[in-house]
C-alpha positions, 0 to 999 in steps of 0.5 A: 325183153330178154329171158333170164336163165336164172329167175330174179327173186322179185320177178319170181314174186311178181310171177307168183302173184300173176299165177295166183290171180290167174288160178283164182279166176280159173284161167288157163295160161292161154286164156290169160295170154289172149285176154292180155294180148301177150304170147303164152310163152312170154307169160309162162316166162313171166310167171316163172320169174325168167322174163323182165317185164315192162309197165306195158306188160303190167298194164296188159295183164291188168286188162286181162284180169280186169283189175287196176295194175296195183293188184298185180304188184300187191303182195298181201302176205308182206304188208298190212296195207297190201292185205287191206288192198287184197280184201278191197279187191274182193268187194263190189265197187259199191262196198268199196265206195262205202268204205272210202266214204267212211275212211274220209269221215274218220280221217277228216278228209274232204271228198275229192272232186 
């Protein structure tokens, strides 16, 4: 994807989220680039909102972070559901399953197959 000369506002927001996740994991730009099979230069452009990214880039980043792609595009400060998703991201899978089961009970939803 081409590099922009002026950052796109939404791309900057996505880039800031990627940087936030990277720093949270104490990963260098090079470490995330290696884990995501992306170039360090491209990743830097992404973090600064200068690169248009594809679905494949989001998938690679999610793999590098070992999270579902949803968390790359979740902005907790902007939306209550995103904030809940961010809190869930910090829980173990076992705790998330407990919460899902309780929500299903509370909402009267049958367990998915």
